[in-house]
C-alpha positions, 0 to 999 in steps of 0.5 A: 605786832602792832595793830594801830596804824599810826604806831604802825608808820611811826615805827616805819620812819624809825627803820627807814630814816630816809624817808617822810610820811604824809598822811592824808586822811579824815578824822570824824569827818574832820579831813587831817594831813599828818607828817612823820619822821623818825618815829614822830608824827605831827598834823600840819592842819590841825593842833597836834598834843604835846604829849606824845602818848596821845595818838596823832592818827586814833584808831578811827581815823580813815586813811586816804593816802601816803605819800613816801618823800625823801628827808629833809622834807621840804613843801615848797619843792618836795621829792617824792618817792611814791604818791597816793599809796592806798593802806592796802598799798602800803602796807606790804612795805611795813611788812618788809621792814618787820612792822 
């Protein structure tokens, strides 16, 4: 099983392509928000590396909340499935889809 939270979240969106995840987190004291869709992550607040091998959510990131939304994602009219889930609340969904 994958241990990286970021990789697990990306794998979840591959298994659930009808969902977009918006992850609110902190990386070394810097707030960030990351969108994850169909296995790809992109920061909404900070530059994202061009190399897809560079993790957008590093191991030391502190995940504060995970929002589940219907795709396609429109920031002007988001369609939430669930909001402000903690990592512990979201983890059973990862297990449910096998990631």
